[in-house]
C-alpha positions in Angstrom: -4.3 67.9 -37.2 -3.0 66.4 -39.5 0.4 65.3 -39.1 -0.6 64.5 -35.7 -0.5 61.9 -33.3 -3.7 59.5 -34.1 -5.6 59.2 -31.2 -6.0 55.0 -29.9 -9.0 53.5 -28.3 -8.2 54.3 -24.1 -7.0 51.9 -22.6 -8.5 49.6 -19.8 -7.1 49.1 -16.3 -4.7 45.5 -16.8 -3.6 46.9 -20.2 -6.0 45.7 -22.7 -7.8 48.7 -24.5 -11.7 49.5 -24.2 -13.7 46.5 -26.3 -10.7 43.7 -26.9 -10.8 40.7 -24.5 -8.7 39.7 -22.1 -7.0 36.9 -20.2 -8.7 36.7 -16.3 -5.5 35.6 -15.4 -3.6 37.9 -16.9 -5.8 41.2 -17.1 -2.6 43.0 -19.2 -3.1 40.2 -22.2 -5.7 40.5 -24.9 -6.7 37.6 -26.4 -9.4 36.7 -28.8 -9.6 32.8 -28.3 -11.9 31.4 -25.8 -11.9 28.2 -23.5 -14.6 25.8 -25.3 -15.6 24.9 -21.7 -16.4 28.6 -20.0 -16.3 30.7 -23.2 -13.7 33.0 -21.5 -10.9 34.7 -23.2 -7.3 32.2 -22.6 -4.0 34.6 -23.5 -1.5 31.2 -24.7 -0.9 30.9 -21.0 -3.4 30.1 -20.2 -4.6 27.7 -23.2 -4.6 23.8 -22.6 -5.2 21.6 -26.1 -8.5 19.7 -26.3 -10.1 17.6 -28.7 -12.2 20.3 -29.9 -10.8 23.9 -29.8 -8.6 24.7 -26.4 -9.5 24.9 -22.6 -8.0 26.8 -20.3 -6.3 26.6 -17.2 -9.5 27.1 -14.8 -11.5 24.4 -16.5 -8.8 21.8 -16.7 -8.1 22.2 -13.0 -11.5 22.1 -12.1 -12.1 19.2 -14.8 -8.9 17.0 -13.0 -10.7 18.1 -9.2 -14.7 17.1 -10.1 -14.2 13.6 -12.5 -14.3 10.8 -10.8 -11.4 8.9 -10.3 -11.0 5.0 -12.2 -11.6 2.3 -9.6 -11.2 -1.6 -9.8 -13.7 -4.1 -8.8 -12.6 -3.9 -4.8 -12.4 -0.2 -5.6 -8.2 0.7 -5.2 -7.4 3.6 -6.9 -6.0 2.5 -11.2 -2.2 3.6 -10.9 0.6 3.7 -13.7 4.0 2.4 -13.1 5.8 0.7 -10.8 3.9 -1.0 -7.5 5.7 2.0 -5.4 4.5 -0.2 -2.2 5.7 -3.7 -3.3 9.4 -2.7 -4.5 9.2 -0.3 -1.0 8.7 -3.6 1.0 11.8 -4.9 -0.8 14.1 -2.7 -1.2 14.1 -2.6 2.8 13.9 -5.8 3.2 16.9 -6.1 1.5 18.4 -3.1 2.7 18.1 -4.4 6.6 19.7 -8.1 4.7 22.9 -5.9 4.1 22.9 -4.8 7.5 22.6 -7.9 8.9 26.0 -8.8 7.0 27.9 -5.7 7.6 26.7 -4.7 11.6 27.3 -6.1 14.5 24.1 -7.2 16.7 21.7 -6.1 13.8 20.1 -9.4 13.4 20.0 -9.7 17.7 18.6 -6.2 18.1 15.1 -6.6 15.6 14.8 -10.2 15.9 11.2 -11.5 17.4 10.6 -14.4 19.9 7.9 -14.7 22.1 9.9 -13.7 25.0 11.4 -11.0 24.4 8.3 -9.6 22.3 6.8 -9.4 26.0 9.1 -6.4 26.5 10.1 -5.2 23.5 6.8 -5.2 21.2 8.7 -3.2 18.0 10.4 -6.5 17.5 7.3 -8.1 16.8 7.1 -6.1 13.0 10.8 -5.6 13.0 11.7 -9.1 12.3 9.7 -9.6 9.5 12.3 -7.0 7.8 14.8 -10.2 9.0 16.4 -13.2 7.6 18.9 -16.0 8.0 22.8 -14.5 7.3 23.4 -18.6 7.0 20.8 -18.9 4.2 20.7 -16.6 1.1 17.6 -18.5 -0.1 15.6 -17.7 2.6 15.8 -13.8 1.3 15.5 -14.7 -1.7 11.8 -16.7 -2.1 10.3 -14.2 0.5 11.5 -11.4 -2.3 10.3 -13.6 -5.1 7.2 -14.8 -3.5 6.5 -10.8 -2.5 7.2 -10.0 -6.3 4.6 -12.6 -7.5 1.9 -12.2 -5.3 2.1 -7.9 -4.3 2.0 -6.0 -7.2 -1.6 -7.9 -7.7 -2.9 -7.5 -5.1 -1.3 -3.3 -4.2 -3.3 -3.0 -7.8 -6.4 -4.4 -6.7 -7.1 -3.1 -3.2 -4.6 0.0 -3.7 -1.8 1.2 -1.7 -2.7 1.9 1.5 -4.7 -1.4 2.6 -2.3 -3.7 0.4 0.5 -1.9 3.1 -1.8 -2.4 5.1 -2.3 -5.9 5.4 1.4 -6.6 5.2 2.2 -4.9 8.0 -1.1 -6.5 10.2 -0.2 -9.5 8.5 4.1 -9.6 9.7 2.3 -9.0 13.3 -0.1 -12.1 13.0 3.0 -14.5 12.2 4.9 -13.4 15.5 1.3 -13.5 17.2 0.9 -16.9 16.0 4.7 -17.5 17.1 3.1 -16.1 21.2 -0.8 -18.1 20.9 1.5 -21.5 19.9 4.2 -20.7 22.1 2.9 -22.6 25.0 1.8 -26.2 23.0 5.6 -26.1 21.0 7.3 -24.1 23.9 8.9 -21.7 21.7 9.9 -18.9 24.2 13.6 -18.3 23.7 13.7 -19.4 20.0 14.3 -16.3 17.6 12.2 -15.8 14.6 13.0 -13.8 11.5 11.8 -13.4 8.1 9.3 -11.5 5.5 7.1 -15.2 5.9 4.5 -14.6 8.4 3.6 -11.4 5.4 4.3 -13.8 2.7 1.6 -15.7 3.6 -1.0 -13.4 4.6 -0.4 -12.2 1.2 -1.1 -15.8 0.2 -4.2 -16.3 2.3 -5.1 -12.4 1.1 -5.1 -13.2 -2.8 -6.7 -16.5 -1.8 -9.6 -15.2 -1.2 -9.4 -12.4 -3.9 -9.4 -14.7 -6.2 -12.0 -16.9 -5.3 -14.3 -13.7 -5.1 -13.5 -12.9 -8.7 -14.6 -16.7 -10.1 -11.3 -17.2 -10.3 -9.0 -20.7 -10.3 -7.4 -20.0 -7.1 -5.8 -23.8 -6.8 -1.8 -22.5 -7.7 -1.9 -20.7 -5.3 -4.0 -23.6 -2.8 -1.0 -26.0 -4.1 1.6 -23.8 -3.0 -0.1 -23.3 0.9 -0.7 -26.9 1.1 3.2 -27.6 0.1 4.7 -24.7 2.5 2.4 -26.1 5.4 3.1 -29.7 5.3 6.9 -28.4 4.6 6.7 -26.3 7.7 6.5 -29.6 9.6 8.9 -31.7 7.9 12.1 -29.5 7.7 13.5 -27.9 10.8 14.4 -24.6 11.1 10.8 -23.2 9.8 8.5 -21.2 11.8 5.1 -22.8 11.3 3.7 -20.9 13.6 4.8 -17.6 12.5 2.9 -18.6 8.9 -0.1 -19.8 10.3 -0.9 -16.4 12.1 0.4 -14.3 9.0 -2.0 -16.8 6.3 -4.9 -16.1 8.9 -4.8 -12.4 8.9 -4.5 -12.3 5.1 -7.4 -14.5 4.5 -9.4 -12.0 7.1 -8.3 -8.7 5.9 -8.6 -9.9 2.3 -12.2 -11.6 2.8 -13.3 -7.4 4.3 -12.0 -6.0 1.6 -13.0 -8.1 -1.4 -16.3 -9.4 0.4 -17.4 -5.4 1.6 -20.3 -3.3 0.1 -19.4 -0.4 -2.2 -21.1 2.2 -0.2 -19.3 0.6 3.1 -15.5 0.5 1.5 -14.1 3.5 3.2 -15.2 2.1 6.4 -14.4 -1.2 5.9 -10.9 -0.2 4.8 -9.8 1.2 8.2 -12.3 -0.2 10.8 -11.2 -3.6 9.7 -7.7 -3.4 10.2 -8.6 -2.1 13.4 -10.9 -5.4 14.1 -8.2 -7.0 13.5 -5.6 -5.4 15.8 -7.8 -5.3 18.2 -7.6 -9.0 17.9 -4.0 -9.5 18.1 -3.9 -7.3 21.0 -5.8 -9.0 22.8 -4.7 -12.3 22.3 -1.4 -11.7 22.9 -2.1 -9.7 26.1 -4.2 -12.9 27.1 -1.1 -15.3 26.6 1.3 -12.8 28.2 -0.9 -12.4 31.3 -1.5 -16.1 31.9 2.4 -17.1 32.1 2.8 -13.7 34.3 4.3 -11.5 31.4 2.6 -8.7 31.4 
């Protein structure tokens, strides 16, 4: 009748009128804007700007999941921002150095010697985060070297492989001291410093640069100079430098020269193999001298 209520279209479940497009994620919202990828309606809360039109949040999520991530020539994930692994190692060394100065006994608790390592094996690694308390240039030079090489390798190899390279090189430095202890007689000589790990990075970056066909002369010059200084200046653990260098070069070669289809396998198999070799070498020396 005139003046009576006007009947509207019947409601559908979710609140939209019959025939009106509704957002699949929010059925109570009518939307006349469709996703350019799937063609489904997308309400304002589910719309994401695209080069042409809009995409729905589901299509954006699917595209992010299935799209190939940028990779470096060695398979590392391309990341923006800061080199977080390198900065973490630097932060740990600096924090530990502060504790060395502030907490009595902190250095002796974590420092390494071949004899101490036979009963407290964690010292093989913890010594790499300590430095000489009376020589601030010890930690300064090591951290500068780490900052010079670390970000490049972290980006090229990826965070996980870079962290593995650094830690195993640090352990390799301590193993070098054990293996050469019968030669130099340093069973009780305390060792501290990140030099073994840093030399491992030098060895790895030397291999990586040669793999890319780049001039590795400056890195080689640094290695030769430090090698000479290790024999000329007192108080330098050239055994740790050598051990770290060998481990770093070995892992660097494995990561740099592996075929693309075998990167995932070698990414964990090479570190395991190196760890086994280090353990066997250490155990053999200890067993031959009755320290096991």
